[in-house]
N, C-alpha and C positions, 0 to 999 in steps of 0.2 A: 839463174839455178843457184848458181853459187860459186866457189874461188876455188881454184888452182891450188888444192896442197902441195901434192908430187908430179913433175913430170920426168915418168922412168923412158928410158932408155931405149926400152923395148918397146915405145910405140902406147904408151898408157898411161892416161890424165886417174889422177887419182882429187874429187869434188869436195869439199864441202858448202852441202846444201845449203840454201838458203829458203828453196821452198820445204813444205809439205810432199816428202818421199811415200812413193809405193809406184809399186808392180808397176805401172802402166808407162813409168819414164823408162821403162827398158825398150830400148831398141831407138827410142827418142837422139835424134841430130843432134847435134851441139854445134854452138860456134863462138865467135872474141862479137866483140864491141863494134869490129867494122862487117860484121854478117860474112865472114871468112867460114867458110866447117872445117872444123878441125875432123870430125868423125862422128861417135855412134857409140848410146848410153849402152854396155853391159852386162852391167849387175850391179849390186847396191847390198856394201855391205859391211861391218859395223853390229853397234847398238842399238837399237832402235831405238831409243832414247840421242842416238846421235852417231846417222850413217853418213856412207861416201859412199860417194856415186864412182862408181871404174870409168870411164870415159878410152873406146880405143880409138886411136888416134889413125884417120886417113891413109899416111904413110908416117914411114921412123922420124920422118927426115920432119916434119911439121914439130919435133917434139923441139928442134935447135930454135924455131922460128920464133916459140909463142913468146911475144912482149906483154900479154893484157894476162888479167891476172882472178878476174870477171869471165868467167862461159853463161850461153843464152844456152833454150833449147828449141828443137820445136817438135811438139808429140805426134807420136805416131800415128797412125790412123789408126788403130787400132785397137789406144788404148780414148781412156774416157774424155781428154782434150782434145777429140779424134778433127776435128775444127779449121786446124791449121794456129802459123802465128810463132815469134819466138816470143819466148817469157823467160824473164830473169828471177 
């Protein structure tokens, strides 16, 4: 999906996406390169031509364990890409 720009202590990641951002991303699960589930996409913020994706971590403790700055997502079942699979 993209790379992490900010890891917040409150259990939030800000990700600069490398994929086209659509509203259907909200609710999608987010993983690191080892397929460890990090959290869920809760919002898309910023300008339309330069958006950021907000990810709420599964737990605040995960913030201190993130070593990989590339993250991936699995589309939610309600979205256009509801067939599953992890996307970069």
